[in-house]
ZAVEX-887497 format. One record per residue: residue in three letters; x, y, z of N, C-alpha, C in turn. Coordinates in Angstrom, 1 decimal. Layout:
REC resn   n.px   n.py   n.pz  ca.px  ca.py  ca.pz   c.px   c.py   c.pz
REC  ALA      X      Y      Z      X      Y      Z      X      Y      Z
...
// end
This chain:
REC resn   n.px   n.py   n.pz  ca.px  ca.py  ca.pz   c.px   c.py   c.pz
REC  MET  -20.7    0.5   17.2  -19.6    1.0   16.3  -18.5    0.1   16.0
REC  LYS  -18.0    0.1   15.0  -16.8   -0.9   14.7  -15.6   -0.5   15.5
REC  LYS  -14.9   -1.4   16.0  -13.7   -1.2   16.8  -12.4   -0.9   16.0
REC  PRO  -11.6   -0.1   16.4  -10.3   -0.1   15.7   -9.6   -1.5   15.6
REC  ASN   -9.0   -1.8   14.6   -8.5   -3.0   14.2   -7.2   -3.1   13.5
REC  LEU   -6.6   -1.8   13.4   -5.3   -1.8   12.9   -4.4   -0.8   13.6
REC  PHE   -3.2   -1.3   14.0   -2.4   -0.6   15.1   -1.0   -0.5   14.5
REC  LEU   -0.6    0.8   14.2    0.8    1.0   13.7    1.4    1.4   14.9
REC  VAL    2.3    0.6   15.6    2.7    0.7   17.0    4.1    1.2   17.1
REC  GLY    4.8    1.6   16.0    6.2    2.0   16.2    7.2    1.0   15.6
REC  CYS    8.4    1.2   15.9    9.2    1.8   17.0    9.3    3.3   16.6
REC  GLY    9.4    4.1   17.7    9.7    5.7   17.5   10.8    5.9   16.7
REC  ARG   10.7    7.0   16.1   11.8    7.6   15.3   12.2    6.8   14.1
REC  SER   11.3    5.9   13.6   11.5    4.9   12.6   10.7    5.2   11.4
REC  GLY   10.1    6.2   11.2    9.3    6.5   10.0    7.7    6.3   10.3
REC  THR    7.4    6.2   11.5    5.9    6.0   11.8    5.1    7.1   11.2
REC  THR    5.5    8.3   11.1    4.6    9.4   10.7    4.6    9.4    9.2
REC  SER    5.5    9.0    8.3    5.5    8.8    7.0    4.5    7.7    6.6
REC  LEU    4.7    6.6    7.3    3.8    5.5    7.0    2.3    5.8    7.4
REC  TYR    2.3    6.4    8.5    0.7    6.9    8.9    0.2    7.6    7.8
REC  ASN    1.0    8.7    7.4    0.4    9.5    6.2    0.0    8.8    5.1
REC  SER    0.8    7.7    4.7    0.4    6.8    3.5   -0.7    6.0    3.7
REC  LEU   -0.8    5.4    5.0   -2.0    4.6    5.3   -3.3    5.4    5.2
REC  GLU   -3.2    6.5    5.8   -4.5    7.2    5.8   -5.0    7.7    4.5
REC  GLN   -4.2    7.6    3.4   -4.5    8.0    2.1   -5.5    6.8    1.4
REC  HIS   -5.2    5.5    2.0   -5.9    4.4    1.3   -7.4    4.5    1.6
REC  PRO   -8.2    4.2    0.6   -9.6    4.3    0.6  -10.2    3.3    1.7
REC  GLU   -9.5    2.2    1.8  -10.1    1.2    2.8   -9.6    1.2    4.2
REC  ILE   -8.8    2.3    4.5   -8.2    2.4    5.8   -8.9    3.8    6.4
REC  PHE   -9.2    3.9    7.4   -9.6    5.3    8.2   -8.7    5.4    9.4
REC  MET   -7.7    6.1    9.3   -6.8    6.3   10.4   -7.2    7.4   11.2
REC  SER   -7.1    7.4   12.6   -7.4    8.4   13.5   -6.7    9.7   13.0
REC  LYS   -7.6   10.8   13.2   -7.0   12.1   12.9   -5.8   12.6   13.7
REC  VAL   -6.0   12.0   14.9   -5.0   12.4   16.0   -4.1   11.2   16.0
REC  LYS   -2.6   11.5   15.8   -1.8   10.5   15.7   -1.1   10.3   17.1
REC  GLY   -1.1    9.2   17.7   -0.7    9.1   19.1   -1.6    9.3   20.1
REC  PRO   -2.9    8.9   20.0   -3.8    8.9   21.3   -3.4    8.3   22.5
REC  ASP   -2.5    7.1   22.1   -2.0    6.4   23.3   -3.1    5.9   24.3
REC  PHE   -4.3    5.5   23.8   -5.2    4.9   24.7   -4.9    3.7   25.4
REC  PHE   -4.0    2.7   24.8   -3.7    1.5   25.3   -2.2    1.6   26.0
REC  ALA   -1.9    2.9   26.2   -0.4    3.0   26.8   -0.5    2.9   28.4
REC  ASP    0.6    3.1   28.9    0.7    3.0   30.5    0.6    4.4   31.0
REC  VAL    0.9    5.5   30.2    1.0    6.8   30.7    0.4    7.5   29.5
REC  PRO   -0.2    8.8   29.8   -0.8    9.7   28.7    0.3   10.2   27.8
REC  ASN    0.1   10.5   26.6    0.9   11.2   25.6    0.8   12.7   26.0
REC  ASP    2.0   13.3   26.1    2.0   14.8   26.6    1.3   15.6   25.6
REC  GLY    1.1   15.2   24.3    0.4   16.1   23.2   -1.1   15.9   23.4
REC  PHE   -1.5   14.6   23.8   -2.9   14.4   23.7   -3.4   13.6   25.0
REC  PRO   -3.2   14.3   26.0   -3.4   13.4   27.6   -4.8   12.9   27.6
REC  GLU   -5.6   13.7   27.1   -7.1   13.6   27.2   -7.6   12.2   26.8
REC  PHE   -6.9   11.5   26.0   -7.4   10.2   25.5   -7.0    9.1   26.3
REC  PHE   -6.1    9.2   27.2   -5.6    8.2   28.0   -6.7    7.7   29.0
REC  GLY   -7.2    6.4   28.8   -8.2    5.8   29.6   -9.6    6.3   29.3
REC  ASN   -9.7    7.1   28.3  -11.1    7.8   28.1  -11.8    7.1   26.8
REC  GLY  -12.4    6.0   27.1  -13.1    5.3   26.0  -13.9    6.1   25.1
REC  PRO  -14.8    6.8   25.6  -15.9    7.6   24.8  -15.0    8.6   23.9
REC  LEU  -14.0    9.2   24.4  -13.3   10.2   23.7  -12.5    9.6   22.5
REC  TYR  -11.8    8.4   22.9  -11.0    7.7   22.0  -12.0    7.1   20.8
REC  PHE  -13.2    6.6   21.1  -14.0    6.1   20.1  -14.5    7.3   19.1
REC  SER  -14.6    8.5   19.8  -15.1    9.6   18.9  -14.0   10.0   17.7
REC  LEU  -12.8    9.5   17.9  -11.8    9.7   16.7  -12.2    8.8   15.6
REC  PHE  -13.1    8.0   15.7  -13.5    7.0   14.6  -14.9    7.3   14.1
REC  GLU  -15.6    8.2   14.6  -17.0    8.5   14.3  -17.3    8.7   12.8
REC  LYS  -16.3    9.4   12.2  -16.6    9.7   10.7  -16.2    8.6    9.8
REC  ALA  -15.7    7.4   10.4  -15.4    6.2    9.5  -16.7    5.8    8.8
REC  GLN  -16.6    5.4    7.6  -17.9    4.8    6.9  -17.8    3.3    6.7
REC  ASN  -17.4    3.0    5.5  -17.4    1.6    5.2  -15.8    1.0    5.1
REC  GLU  -14.9    1.8    5.6  -13.6    1.4    5.5  -13.4   -0.1    6.3
REC  LYS  -12.5   -0.7    5.7  -12.2   -2.2    6.2  -11.4   -2.1    7.5
REC  TYR  -10.6   -0.9    7.6   -9.8   -0.9    9.0   -9.9    0.6    9.5
REC  LEU  -10.0    0.4   10.7  -10.0    1.7   11.6   -8.6    1.7   12.3
REC  GLY   -7.7    2.7   12.0   -6.3    2.6   12.5   -6.0    3.5   13.6
REC  ASP   -5.1    3.0   14.4   -4.5    3.9   15.6   -2.9    3.9   15.4
REC  ALA   -2.4    5.0   15.3   -0.9    5.1   15.1   -0.4    5.7   16.5
REC  SER   -0.1    4.7   17.5    0.6    5.4   18.7    1.8    4.3   19.0
REC  HIS    2.8    4.9   19.7    4.0    4.2   19.9    3.8    3.2   21.1
REC  TYR    3.1    2.1   20.8    2.8    1.1   21.8    3.9    0.0   21.8
REC  PHE    4.9    0.1   20.8    5.8   -1.0   20.5    6.6   -1.4   21.8
REC  HIS    7.0   -0.6   22.6    7.9   -0.9   23.8    7.1   -1.1   25.0
REC  ILE    5.7   -0.9   25.1    5.0   -1.1   26.3    4.5   -2.5   26.5
REC  PRO    5.1   -3.1   27.5    4.8   -4.6   27.9    3.3   -5.0   27.9
REC  SER    2.5   -4.1   28.4    1.0   -4.4   28.7    0.1   -4.2   27.3
REC  ALA    0.7   -3.4   26.3    0.0   -3.1   25.2   -0.6   -4.2   24.3
REC  PRO    0.3   -5.2   24.1   -0.2   -6.3   23.2   -1.4   -7.1   23.7
REC  LYS   -1.4   -7.4   25.1   -2.4   -8.1   25.8   -3.7   -7.3   25.8
REC  LYS   -3.6   -5.9   26.0   -4.6   -5.0   26.2   -5.4   -5.0   24.6
REC  ILE   -4.7   -4.8   23.7   -5.2   -4.7   22.3   -5.8   -6.2   21.9
REC  LYS   -5.1   -7.2   22.3   -5.6   -8.5   22.0   -7.1   -8.7   22.7
REC  GLU   -7.3   -8.2   24.0   -8.5   -8.3   24.6   -9.5   -7.3   24.0
REC  PHE   -9.0   -6.2   23.7   -9.9   -5.2   23.0  -10.6   -5.8   21.8
REC  ASN   -9.6   -6.2   20.9  -10.1   -6.6   19.5   -9.1   -7.7   19.2
REC  PRO   -9.5   -9.1   19.2   -8.7  -10.3   18.9   -8.4  -10.2   17.4
REC  LYS   -9.2   -9.6   16.6   -8.8   -9.5   15.2   -8.0   -8.5   14.6
REC  SER   -7.3   -7.8   15.5   -6.4   -6.6   15.2   -5.2   -7.1   14.4
REC  LYS   -4.8   -6.1   13.5   -3.6   -6.2   12.8   -2.5   -5.3   13.2
REC  ILE   -1.3   -5.8   13.3   -0.3   -4.9   13.8    0.8   -4.7   12.9
REC  ILE    1.2   -3.5   12.7    2.4   -3.1   11.9    3.4   -2.5   12.7
REC  ILE    4.6   -3.1   12.6    5.8   -2.4   13.3    6.7   -2.0   12.4
REC  ILE    7.3   -0.8   12.6    8.4   -0.3   11.7    9.7   -0.2   12.5
REC  LEU   10.7   -0.8   12.1   12.0   -0.8   12.7   13.1   -0.1   12.0
REC  ARG   14.1    0.5   12.5   15.2    1.2   11.9   16.4    0.7   12.7
REC  ALA   17.4    0.8   11.9   18.8    0.5   12.4   19.1    1.2   13.8
REC  PRO   19.3    0.4   14.8   19.4    1.0   16.2   20.2    2.2   16.2
REC  LEU   21.3    2.4   15.5   22.2    3.5   15.6   21.5    4.7   15.0
REC  GLY   20.7    4.5   13.9   19.8    5.5   13.3   18.7    6.1   14.2
REC  VAL   18.1    5.2   15.0   17.2    5.7   16.2   17.8    6.6   17.1
REC  ILE   19.1    6.2   17.4   19.7    6.9   18.6   20.2    8.2   18.0
REC  LYS   20.8    8.3   16.7   21.1    9.4   16.2   20.0   10.4   16.0
REC  SER   18.8    9.9   15.8   17.6   10.8   15.6   17.2   11.4   17.0
REC  HIS   17.4   10.6   18.1   17.1   11.3   19.5   18.1   12.4   19.8
REC  TYR   19.3   12.1   19.4   20.4   13.3   19.5   20.0   14.4   18.7
REC  LYS   19.7   14.2   17.5   19.4   15.2   16.5   18.1   16.1   17.0
REC  GLY   17.2   15.2   17.5   15.9   15.9   18.0   15.8   16.5   19.4
REC  GLY   17.0   16.5   20.0   17.3   17.2   21.3   16.9   16.4   22.4
REC  VAL   16.4   15.3   22.3   16.2   14.3   23.4   17.5   14.1   24.3
REC  ILE   18.6   14.1   23.6   19.8   13.8   24.2   20.8   14.8   23.7
REC  GLU   21.5   15.5   24.6   22.5   16.4   24.1   23.6   15.9   23.5
REC  TYR   24.2   16.4   22.3   25.5   15.9   21.8   26.5   16.0   22.9
REC  GLY   27.3   14.9   23.0   28.4   14.9   24.0   28.0   14.0   25.3
REC  VAL   26.6   14.1   25.5   26.2   13.3   26.7   26.2   11.8   26.4
REC  ALA   26.8   11.1   27.3   26.9    9.5   27.1   25.3    8.9   27.2
REC  LEU   25.1    8.1   26.4   23.8    7.4   26.5   24.0    6.0   27.0
REC  ASN   23.4    5.9   28.3   23.7    4.8   29.1   22.5    4.7   30.1
REC  GLU   22.6    3.5   30.9   21.4    3.3   31.7   21.3    4.3   32.9
REC  GLU   22.5    4.8   33.3   22.4    5.8   34.4   21.7    7.0   33.9
REC  PHE   21.9    7.6   32.7   21.3    8.7   32.1   19.8    8.4   32.0
REC  ALA   19.5    7.3   31.6   18.1    6.8   31.4   17.2    7.0   32.6
REC  LYS   17.8    6.9   33.7   17.2    6.9   35.0   16.6    8.3   35.2
REC  LYS   17.3    9.2   34.7   16.9   10.7   34.9   16.2   11.3   33.7
REC  ASN   16.0   10.5   32.7   15.3   11.1   31.4   14.4   10.1   30.9
REC  ALA   13.0   10.5   30.9   12.1    9.5   30.5   12.2    9.3   29.0
REC  GLY   12.3   10.3   28.2   12.7    9.9   26.7   13.8    9.0   26.5
REC  VAL   14.8    9.0   27.3   15.8    8.0   27.1   15.4    6.7   27.5
REC  ARG   14.7    6.6   28.6   14.2    5.3   29.1   13.4    4.7   28.0
REC  GLN   12.5    5.4   27.5   11.7    4.9   26.3   12.5    4.4   25.2
REC  LEU   13.7    5.2   24.8   14.4    4.8   23.7   15.2    3.4   24.2
REC  LEU   15.6    3.3   25.2   16.3    2.0   25.5   15.2    0.9   25.7
REC  GLU   14.1    1.1   26.1   13.1    0.1   26.1   12.7   -0.3   24.6
REC  SER   12.6    0.7   23.7   12.3    0.4   22.3   13.3   -0.3   21.6
REC  LEU   14.7   -0.2   22.0   15.8   -0.8   21.4   15.8   -2.3   21.6
REC  ASN   14.8   -2.8   22.6   14.8   -4.2   22.8   14.0   -4.7   21.8
REC  TYR   14.4   -4.6   20.4   13.6   -5.0   19.3   13.1   -6.6   19.3
REC  SER   14.0   -7.5   19.6   13.6   -8.8   19.6   12.4   -9.2   20.6
REC  GLY   12.7   -8.8   21.8   11.8   -9.0   22.9   10.5   -8.3   22.6
REC  ASN   10.4   -7.1   22.2    9.2   -6.4   22.0    8.4   -7.2   20.8
REC  VAL    9.2   -7.5   19.6    8.6   -8.1   18.5    7.9   -9.4   18.9
REC  ARG    8.5  -10.3   19.7    8.0  -11.5   20.1    6.9  -11.5   20.9
REC  ARG    6.9  -10.5   21.8    5.8  -10.1   22.6    4.5   -9.9   21.8
REC  TRP    4.7   -9.0   20.8    3.5   -8.8   19.9    3.2  -10.0   19.1
REC  GLN    4.0  -10.7   18.6    3.8  -12.0   17.8    3.0  -13.1   18.8
REC  ASP    3.4  -13.2   20.0    2.9  -14.1   20.9    1.5  -13.7   21.3
REC  ALA    1.2  -12.4   21.3   -0.1  -11.9   21.8   -1.1  -12.1   20.7
REC  LEU   -0.7  -11.5   19.5   -1.6  -11.5   18.4   -1.4  -12.7   17.3
REC  GLY   -0.3  -13.2   17.4   -0.1  -14.4   16.5    0.8  -13.7   15.4
REC  LYS    1.8  -14.5   14.7    2.7  -14.0   13.8    2.0  -13.6   12.6
REC  ALA    1.0  -14.3   12.2    0.2  -14.0   10.9   -0.4  -12.5   11.0
REC  ASN   -0.6  -12.0   12.2   -1.3  -10.7   12.3   -0.3   -9.6   12.8
REC  VAL    0.9   -9.9   12.6    2.1   -8.9   12.8    2.9   -8.7   11.6
REC  HIS    2.9   -7.4   11.0    3.7   -7.2    9.9    4.9   -6.5   10.2
REC  ILE    6.1   -6.6    9.8    7.3   -5.8   10.1    7.8   -5.1    8.9
REC  VAL    8.0   -3.8    9.1    8.4   -3.1    7.9    9.9   -2.4    8.4
REC  LEU   10.8   -2.4    7.5   12.1   -1.8    7.8   12.0   -0.4    7.3
REC  PHE   12.5    0.7    8.1   12.7    2.0    7.7   13.4    2.1    6.4
REC  GLU   14.5    1.5    6.3   15.3    1.6    5.2   14.7    1.1    3.9
REC  ASP   14.0    0.0    4.1   13.2   -0.5    2.7   12.3    0.5    2.4
REC  LEU   11.6    1.2    3.4   10.5    2.1    3.1   11.1    3.3    2.2
REC  LEU   12.3    3.8    2.7   12.9    4.9    2.0   13.4    4.5    0.8
REC  GLU   13.9    3.2    0.4   14.5    2.8   -0.9   13.3    2.6   -1.8
REC  ASN   12.3    1.9   -1.5   11.2    1.5   -2.3    9.9    1.5   -1.6
REC  HIS    9.4    2.8   -1.4    8.0    2.9   -0.9    7.0    2.1   -1.5
REC  ARG    6.8    2.2   -2.7    5.7    1.5   -3.4    5.8   -0.1   -3.2
REC  GLU    6.9   -0.7   -3.2    7.0   -2.1   -3.0    6.7   -2.4   -1.5
REC  GLU    7.1   -1.6   -0.6    6.7   -1.8    0.7    5.4   -1.7    1.1
REC  PHE    4.8   -0.7    0.4    3.3   -0.5    0.6    2.5   -1.5    0.0
REC  LEU    3.0   -2.2   -1.1    2.3   -3.3   -1.7    2.2   -4.5   -0.7
REC  LYS    3.4   -4.6    0.1    3.4   -5.7    0.9    2.4   -5.6    2.1
REC  ILE    2.3   -4.3    2.6    1.3   -3.9    3.4   -0.1   -4.2    3.0
REC  CYS   -0.4   -3.8    1.7   -1.7   -4.2    1.1   -1.9   -5.7    1.2
REC  ASP   -0.9   -6.5    0.9   -1.0   -8.0    0.9   -1.4   -8.5    2.3
REC  PHE   -0.7   -7.9    3.3   -0.9   -8.3    4.6   -2.2   -8.0    5.0
REC  LEU   -2.8   -6.8    4.6   -4.2   -6.3    5.1   -5.3   -6.8    4.1
REC  LYS   -4.9   -7.3    3.0   -5.7   -7.9    2.0   -6.7   -6.8    1.6
REC  ILE   -6.2   -5.7    1.2   -6.9   -4.5    0.6   -6.3   -4.2   -0.7
REC  ASN   -6.9   -3.3   -1.5   -6.7   -3.1   -2.9   -5.2   -2.6   -3.1
REC  LYS   -4.5   -3.4   -4.1   -3.2   -3.0   -4.2   -2.9   -2.0   -5.5
REC  ASP   -4.0   -1.6   -6.1   -4.0   -0.7   -7.2   -3.7    0.6   -6.7
REC  PHE   -4.0    1.0   -5.6   -4.0    2.3   -4.9   -2.5    2.7   -4.7
REC  SER   -2.1    3.8   -5.0   -0.6    4.2   -4.8   -0.6    5.6   -4.1
REC  PRO   -0.3    5.6   -2.9   -0.4    6.8   -2.0    0.9    7.9   -2.5
REC  GLU    0.6    9.2   -2.2    1.7   10.0   -2.3    2.5    9.7   -1.0
REC  TYR    3.8    9.5   -1.3    4.6    9.4   -0.2    5.4   10.6    0.3
REC  ARG    5.2   11.0    1.5    5.9   12.2    2.0    6.9   11.9    3.2
REC  ALA    8.2   11.7    3.0    9.1   11.4    4.0    9.2   12.5    5.0
REC  HIS    9.0   12.0    6.4    8.9   12.8    7.6   10.5   12.8    8.0
REC  ILE   11.0   14.1    7.9   12.5   14.0    8.2   12.7   14.3    9.6
REC  ASP   13.8   13.7   10.2   14.1   14.0   11.6   14.1   15.4   12.0
REC  SER   13.4   15.8   12.9   13.5   17.4   13.5   14.8   17.6   13.9
REC  ASN   15.2   19.0   14.0   16.3   19.4   14.7   16.0   19.8   16.1
REC  ASN   17.0   20.1   16.9   16.7   20.4   18.3   15.8   21.7   18.3
REC  ARG   14.9   21.6   19.3   13.8   22.5   19.5   14.5   23.8   20.1
REC  LYS   14.1   25.0   19.5   14.6   26.2   20.1   13.5   27.1   20.7
REC  ASN   12.5   27.2   19.9   11.3   28.1   20.3   10.2   27.1   21.0
REC  GLU   10.6   26.9   22.2    9.6   25.8   22.8    8.3   26.4   23.2
REC  TRP    8.1   27.6   23.3    6.9   28.4   23.6    5.9   28.1   22.5
REC  ILE    6.4   27.9   21.2    5.5   27.6   20.1    5.0   26.3   20.3
REC  THR    5.8   25.3   20.7    5.4   23.9   20.8    4.4   23.9   21.9
REC  LYS    4.5   24.6   23.0    3.6   24.5   24.1    2.3   25.3   23.7
REC  LEU    2.5   26.2   22.9    1.2   27.0   22.5    0.4   25.9   21.6
REC  MET    1.0   25.2   20.7    0.3   24.3   19.9   -0.5   23.2   20.7
REC  GLN    0.1   22.9   21.9   -0.4   21.8   22.7   -1.7   22.3   23.5
REC  ILE   -1.8   23.7   23.6   -3.0   24.2   24.4   -4.1   24.6   23.4
REC  VAL   -3.9   24.5   22.0   -4.8   24.7   21.1   -5.9   23.6   21.3
REC  PRO   -7.2   24.0   21.4   -8.1   22.9   21.6   -8.2   21.7   20.6
REC  LEU   -8.3   20.5   21.2   -8.2   19.3   20.4   -9.2   19.3   19.3
REC  SER  -10.5   19.8   19.5  -11.5   19.9   18.6  -11.2   20.7   17.3
REC  PHE  -10.4   21.9   17.5  -10.0   22.8   16.5   -8.9   22.2   15.5
REC  ARG   -7.9   21.3   16.3   -6.8   20.8   15.5   -7.4   19.5   14.7
REC  VAL   -8.4   18.8   15.1   -8.9   17.8   14.5   -9.7   18.3   13.3
REC  LYS  -10.6   19.3   13.5  -11.3   20.0   12.5  -10.6   20.7   11.4
REC  ALA   -9.4   21.4   11.8   -8.5   21.8   10.9   -8.0   20.8    9.9
REC  LYS   -7.7   19.8   10.4   -7.1   18.7    9.6   -8.0   18.1    8.5
REC  ASP   -9.3   18.2    9.1  -10.5   17.5    8.1  -10.6   18.6    7.0
REC  ILE  -10.6   19.8    7.3  -10.9   20.8    6.3   -9.6   21.0    5.4
REC  ALA   -8.5   21.1    5.9   -7.3   21.4    5.2   -6.9   20.4    4.3
REC  GLY   -7.1   18.9    4.7   -6.6   18.0    3.9   -5.1   17.6    4.0
REC  GLY   -4.8   16.4    3.8   -3.4   15.9    3.9   -2.3   16.8    3.4
REC  LYS   -2.4   17.2    2.1   -1.2   17.9    1.5   -1.1   19.2    2.2
REC  PHE   -2.1   19.9    2.6   -2.0   21.3    3.2   -1.5   21.1    4.7
REC  THR   -2.0   20.1    5.3   -1.4   19.8    6.8   -0.1   19.4    6.7
REC  PHE    0.4   18.6    5.7    1.8   18.3    5.6    2.7   19.5    5.5
REC  ARG    2.2   20.5    4.8    3.0   21.8    4.5    3.1   22.6    5.8
REC  VAL    2.0   22.7    6.5    1.9   23.4    7.8    2.8   22.6    8.8
REC  LYS    2.8   21.3    8.9    3.9   20.6    9.8    5.2   21.0    9.4
REC  LYS    5.4   21.0    8.1    6.8   21.4    7.7    7.3   22.9    8.2
REC  MET    6.3   23.7    8.1    6.5   25.1    8.5    6.7   25.1    9.9
REC  PHE    5.9   24.4   10.7    6.0   24.4   12.1    7.4   24.0   12.5
REC  SER    7.8   22.9   11.9    9.0   22.2   12.2   10.2   23.2   12.1
REC  TRP   10.1   24.1   10.8   11.0   25.1   10.7   11.1   26.2   11.7
REC  LEU    9.9   26.5   12.1    9.6   27.6   13.2   10.3   27.1   14.5
REC  THR   10.1   25.9   14.8   10.5   25.4   16.1   11.9   24.8   16.2
REC  SER   12.6   24.6   14.8   13.9   24.1   14.9   15.0   25.3   15.4
REC  LYS   16.1   24.6   15.9   17.3   25.4   16.4   17.6   26.4   15.4
REC  LYS   17.9   27.7   15.8   18.3   28.6   14.8   19.9   28.4   14.6
REC  LYS   20.3   28.9   13.4   21.6   28.7   12.9   22.6   29.6   13.8
REC  GLY   23.6   28.9   14.2   24.8   29.7   15.0   26.0   29.0   14.8
REC  ALA   26.9   29.0   15.8   28.1   28.3   15.7   27.9   26.8   15.6
REC  PRO   28.5   26.2   14.6   28.4   24.8   14.4   28.5   24.0   15.8
REC  GLN   27.6   22.9   15.9   27.7   22.2   17.0   28.4   20.9   16.8
REC  LYS   29.2   20.5   17.7   29.9   19.2   17.5   29.1   18.2   17.7
REC  GLU   28.6   17.2   16.6   27.6   16.1   16.9   28.3   14.9   17.3
REC  GLU   28.7   14.9   18.5   29.3   13.9   19.2   28.3   12.9   19.8
REC  ILE   28.3   11.7   19.3   27.4   10.6   19.9   28.2    9.7   20.8
REC  VAL   27.7    9.5   22.0   28.5    8.8   22.9   27.6    7.5   23.4
REC  ILE   28.1    6.5   23.1   27.3    5.2   23.4   28.2    4.3   24.3
REC  SER   27.6    3.8   25.4   28.3    2.9   26.3   28.5    1.5   25.7
REC  SER   29.7    0.9   26.1   30.0   -0.3   25.6   29.0   -1.5   25.7
REC  GLU   28.2   -1.3   26.8   27.1   -2.2   27.1   26.1   -2.0   26.2
REC  LEU   25.7   -0.8   25.9   24.6   -0.6   24.8   25.1   -1.0   23.4
REC  LYS   26.3   -0.9   23.1   26.8   -1.3   21.9   26.5   -2.8   21.7
REC  LYS   27.0   -3.5   22.7   26.8   -5.0   22.7   25.3   -5.3   22.6
REC  LYS   24.5   -4.6   23.2   23.1   -4.8   23.2   22.5   -4.7   21.7
REC  MET   23.1   -3.7   21.2   22.6   -3.2   19.6   23.1   -4.5   18.8
REC  ASP   24.3   -4.9   19.0   24.8   -6.0   18.1   23.9   -7.3   18.3
REC  PHE   23.6   -7.5   19.6   22.8   -8.7   19.9   21.3   -8.6   19.2
REC  GLU   20.7   -7.4   19.2   19.4   -7.3   18.7   19.5   -7.3   17.1
REC  ILE   20.5   -6.9   16.5   20.6   -7.0   15.1   20.8   -8.5   14.7
REC  LYS   21.5   -9.3   15.5   21.6  -10.7   15.3   20.1  -11.4   15.4
REC  GLU   19.5  -11.1   16.5   18.1  -11.6   16.8   17.1  -11.4   15.8
REC  MET   17.2  -10.0   15.4   16.2   -9.6   14.4   16.5  -10.3   13.1
REC  SER   17.7  -10.5   12.8   18.1  -11.4   11.4   17.5  -12.8   11.5
REC  LYS   17.4  -13.3   12.7   16.8  -14.7   12.9   15.4  -14.5   12.7
REC  ILE   14.8  -13.6   13.4   13.3  -13.4   13.3   12.8  -13.2   11.9
REC  LEU   13.5  -12.3   11.2   13.1  -11.9    9.8   13.6  -12.9    8.8
REC  ASN   14.6  -13.7    9.2   15.3  -14.6    8.3   15.9  -13.7    7.2
REC  ARG   16.7  -12.8    7.7   17.4  -11.8    6.6   18.5  -11.3    7.4
REC  ASP   19.7  -11.2    6.6   20.8  -10.6    7.0   20.7   -9.1    7.3
REC  LEU   20.8   -8.7    8.5   20.7   -7.3    8.8   21.9   -6.6    9.3
REC  SER   22.9   -7.2    8.8   24.3   -6.6    9.1   24.5   -5.1    8.6
REC  PHE   23.7   -4.9    7.6   23.8   -3.4    7.1   23.4   -2.4    8.1
REC  TRP   22.7   -2.9    9.1   22.3   -2.0   10.1   23.6   -1.5   11.0
REC  ASN   24.7   -2.1   10.9   25.9   -1.8   11.6   26.8   -0.8   10.8
REC  LYS   26.4   -0.4    9.6   27.1    0.5    8.8   26.7    2.0    9.0
// end
């Protein structure tokens, strides 16, 4: 069986779901029906822990692929130090897509998504107690993570997309991806922006979804198709979002050390991309 050779690795909260939805529509790309199997991660994905280290189950995600040029895995490997080397050893011909967003935008999304409560200071001390925040800070090491992927797979095999560019001109950015992958540029996918979710209120619904058998979830997606699945996701997000009540003060507190780190990463990524990214500070 052909090995997966396309990896959309993140960064998290930067539009990976929207890009995943676009990629899976292209006739030359077969994306895993499960987004985030995390087979090459260091720890299991809470939503799909069964794939972690399970080769046969991981490969079963691609059994229905036919003659597509690429078999794709969309997992948040971006910040995981061991992932580039693992993927290089697994398939040296792999193509990597990284999507990045203004650091402050990523941080705001974590507050809005409930990973961090408004008013709580985002710093290293808090990260020691919160796995989601640790992952966030590791992900914000943009330049180090990008260079790690480039060193492992080669710069020619790593394509970087900016979240802001994707929102402003999805068609143009998708054409660049087609050039990178050397696939048909005449195909234009339907773009569905995945909006940041609100704080979760009905956690029991989320947990219920996680215990639904994997085979059923994958089969339902096959039968329903992309558009219907997107509507179901939208409805599920509405059901699990925080109910309206008294307005919450959206206070985001960032340590001075982290602010310096963000400024440094913006400057370093400007060098790597040979582009002025000062707009990330706005």
